[in-house]
Every structure is written in structure tokens, then in C-alpha cells.
C-alpha positions as CSV (number, residue, x, y, z in Angstrom):
1,M,44.4,-49.3,38.2
2,S,42.9,-46.0,37.1
3,R,42.5,-47.2,33.6
4,R,40.7,-50.3,34.8
5,L,38.4,-48.3,37.0
6,L,37.5,-45.9,34.1
7,E,36.9,-48.8,31.8
8,A,34.6,-50.4,34.4
9,L,32.7,-47.2,35.0
10,I,32.1,-46.7,31.3
11,G,31.5,-50.2,30.3
12,K,29.7,-50.1,27.0
13,D,27.7,-47.0,27.8
14,E,27.9,-43.7,26.0
15,V,30.3,-41.1,27.3
16,I,28.9,-37.5,27.1
17,C,31.4,-34.6,27.5
18,I,30.8,-30.9,27.8
19,V,33.8,-29.0,26.5
20,K,34.8,-26.3,29.0
21,D,37.8,-24.9,27.0
22,G,38.9,-26.0,23.6
23,S,41.4,-23.5,22.4
24,P,43.4,-24.7,19.4
25,D,46.7,-23.9,21.2
26,K,46.0,-25.9,24.4
27,L,44.5,-29.2,25.6
28,V,40.8,-29.6,25.6
29,S,39.2,-29.3,29.1
30,A,35.9,-31.1,29.4
31,Q,33.5,-32.6,32.0
32,C,32.5,-36.1,31.0
33,S,29.7,-38.3,32.3
34,V,28.1,-41.7,31.9
35,D,24.4,-42.2,32.7
36,G,24.5,-38.8,34.4
37,A,27.4,-39.7,36.7
38,D,30.4,-37.3,36.5
39,L,33.5,-39.5,35.7
40,G,35.9,-37.0,37.1
41,H,34.1,-37.0,40.4
42,L,34.0,-40.8,40.5
43,M,37.7,-41.2,39.6
44,I,38.9,-38.6,42.1
45,T,36.7,-39.8,45.0
46,S,37.9,-43.3,44.4
47,G,41.5,-42.0,44.7
48,W,42.6,-42.9,41.2
49,A,42.7,-39.4,39.7
50,T,43.7,-35.9,40.9
51,D,42.1,-32.5,40.5
52,D,44.0,-30.4,38.0
53,R,43.5,-27.1,39.8
54,A,45.0,-25.1,36.9
55,E,42.2,-26.4,34.6
56,S,39.3,-26.9,37.0
57,A,39.9,-23.9,39.4
58,G,39.6,-26.5,42.2
59,F,36.3,-27.9,41.2
60,Y,37.2,-31.3,42.6
61,E,39.5,-30.1,45.4
62,L,37.3,-31.3,48.2
63,Q,36.8,-34.7,46.7
64,E,40.6,-35.1,46.3
65,Q,41.2,-34.1,49.9
66,A,38.6,-36.6,51.1
67,A,40.3,-39.4,49.1
68,R,43.7,-38.4,50.5
69,T,42.3,-38.3,54.1
70,E,40.5,-41.7,53.7
71,R,43.7,-43.1,52.0
72,V,41.8,-44.7,49.1
73,G,43.2,-45.6,45.7
74,M,46.7,-44.3,45.1
75,W,46.6,-42.5,48.4
76,K,46.6,-45.8,50.2
77,Y,50.3,-46.2,49.4
78,R,51.4,-42.7,50.4
């Protein structure tokens, strides 16, 4: 489901990413958007992604908590 949602959000539009951390010895951390909409925010508020607090320092923590509370996306089944 999360892949389908991400594909629908992107469509044929251009994805723009701002790299937050790109050390050669670790994964790249970036914030990506389409038409000015933050894809991380959209995915997490819809309940189909989680906030990686180790990488984001809790940037999306409130959005994830709201999705859990509202039982949307994957949280509907937990």
C-alpha cells in the first residue's frame, strides 16, 4: 500500500530532494517533495510510513502519533 500511495503522490511529477546528510559511510538522509508537498509528511500522516527518529530527530513524530491515534493506514490494523 505504501508503494502505491507514493507512486500516486508522485505521478509523473518531478521529485525534488534536499539532502540532509550524505556521508559516504551511511545512508543518505533527505527531505523530498513534489509540487512543494513534503512526501514524508504525506506518507506519515496517511499512516503508510513511520518517522525514523534516529535520522529525523523526531521531525515527523507528531504526524505519526496523529496517524496512530486516528488509526489510519497501517495503524488501522494494530
